[in-house]
C-alpha positions in Angstrom: -55.2 -28.5 -2.8 -53.5 -29.8 -6.0 -53.6 -26.3 -7.4 -51.8 -24.9 -4.4 -49.0 -27.5 -4.7 -48.7 -26.9 -8.4 -48.5 -23.2 -7.9 -45.8 -23.5 -5.2 -43.8 -25.9 -7.4 -44.1 -23.6 -10.4 -43.0 -20.7 -8.3 -40.0 -22.7 -7.0 -38.9 -23.7 -10.5 -39.3 -20.0 -11.6 -37.1 -18.8 -8.8 -34.4 -21.5 -9.5 -34.3 -20.5 -13.1 -33.7 -16.9 -12.2 -31.0 -17.8 -9.7 -29.3 -20.0 -12.3 -29.3 -17.2 -14.8 -27.7 -14.9 -12.3 -30.7 -12.7 -11.7 -31.3 -11.5 -8.2 -27.7 -11.7 -7.3 -25.7 -8.5 -7.5 -22.0 -7.8 -6.8 -20.0 -4.7 -7.2 -18.8 -6.4 -10.5 -22.4 -5.8 -11.8 -21.4 -2.2 -12.4 -19.1 -1.5 -15.4 -17.1 1.6 -16.0 -16.0 2.6 -19.4 -14.0 5.7 -20.4 -13.3 7.4 -23.8 -11.8 10.7 -24.9 -14.4 13.0 -26.2 -11.9 14.8 -28.5 -12.5 18.1 -26.6 -9.6 20.0 -24.9 -10.4 21.8 -21.6 -7.6 24.1 -20.5 -5.3 22.2 -22.7 -6.3 18.7 -21.2 -8.2 16.0 -22.9 -11.8 15.5 -21.8 -12.8 12.0 -20.7 -16.4 10.7 -20.9 -17.2 8.2 -18.2 -20.1 5.7 -18.5 -21.3 3.6 -15.5 -23.7 0.9 -16.3 -25.7 -1.2 -13.8 -25.9 -4.8 -15.2 -27.9 -6.1 -12.3 -31.7 -6.3 -12.2 -31.7 -4.5 -8.8 -31.1 -0.8 -8.5 -27.7 0.0 -7.2 -27.3 3.1 -4.9 -24.6 4.7 -2.8 -22.1 3.8 -5.4 -18.6 4.5 -4.4 -15.7 4.6 -6.9 -11.9 4.4 -6.1 -10.8 7.9 -6.9 -7.4 8.2 -5.4 -5.5 11.0 -7.1 -8.5 12.0 -9.1 -8.2 15.5 -10.6 -10.0 17.6 -13.2 -9.9 21.1 -14.5 -13.7 20.9 -15.3 -16.1 21.9 -12.6 -18.1 18.8 -11.6 -21.7 19.0 -10.1 -21.5 17.2 -6.7 -24.6 15.4 -7.6 -22.7 13.7 -10.4 -19.4 13.0 -8.5 -19.0 13.9 -4.9 -15.6 13.8 -3.3 -13.9 15.5 -0.4 -10.3 16.8 -0.3 -7.8 14.0 -0.2 -10.6 11.4 -0.4 -9.9 7.9 -1.7 -13.5 7.3 -2.8 -16.1 9.3 -4.7 -19.8 9.0 -4.5 -21.8 9.2 -7.7 -25.3 10.3 -8.2 -25.4 11.5 -4.5 -26.5 8.1 -3.4 -29.4 7.9 -5.7 -29.9 4.6 -7.5 -28.6 3.5 -10.9 -31.3 1.3 -12.3 -31.0 -1.9 -14.4 -29.2 -1.1 -17.6 -29.0 2.6 -16.9 -25.9 4.3 -18.2 -24.9 7.1 -16.0 -22.5 9.5 -17.6 -20.2 12.4 -16.7 -17.1 14.1 -18.1 -13.9 15.3 -16.6 -10.6 16.7 -18.1 -7.2 15.7 -17.1 -4.0 14.5 -18.7 -4.8 10.9 -18.2 -7.8 8.7 -17.4 -8.3 7.7 -13.8 -9.4 4.0 -13.2 -12.5 5.0 -11.2 -13.1 1.4 -10.2 -16.4 0.6 -8.3 -15.6 -0.3 -4.6 -19.0 -0.6 -3.0 -22.8 -0.1 -3.5 -26.0 -0.9 -2.0 -28.5 -2.9 -4.0 -32.0 -4.1 -4.1 -33.2 -1.3 -1.8 -36.3 0.9 -2.4 -35.7 4.6 -2.8 -37.2 5.2 0.7 -34.2 3.3 2.2 -31.4 5.2 0.6 -28.6 6.5 2.8 -27.3 9.9 1.8 -23.7 10.9 1.9 -22.2 14.2 2.9 
């Protein structure tokens, strides 16, 4: 009986420690986007390398980026970045998850970098519950 109470107490303490460290709590701000020029020119336009990192312990899937006005002269694989004509959001990885600390990368070429700010995602879902876009 005492072992059960001690186990429950230890589990509760562990859970509270995780919560206090921010684990188990994800927001769209758990995704970070960084862009740098690669030094390559494509059709006279600078190429940009985009790195999207998931800083949450949970997988984040169905990640949508604000891509208003996004253009590129490079052909993009729709698995990497999927957008429809005149879309205001773009889907990355075709709804597949970005796991904890994964850095998902792609490149595009245009005169300037686009903000590509994360606007939504689904997190802490198993791969069997993914919703596909398109």
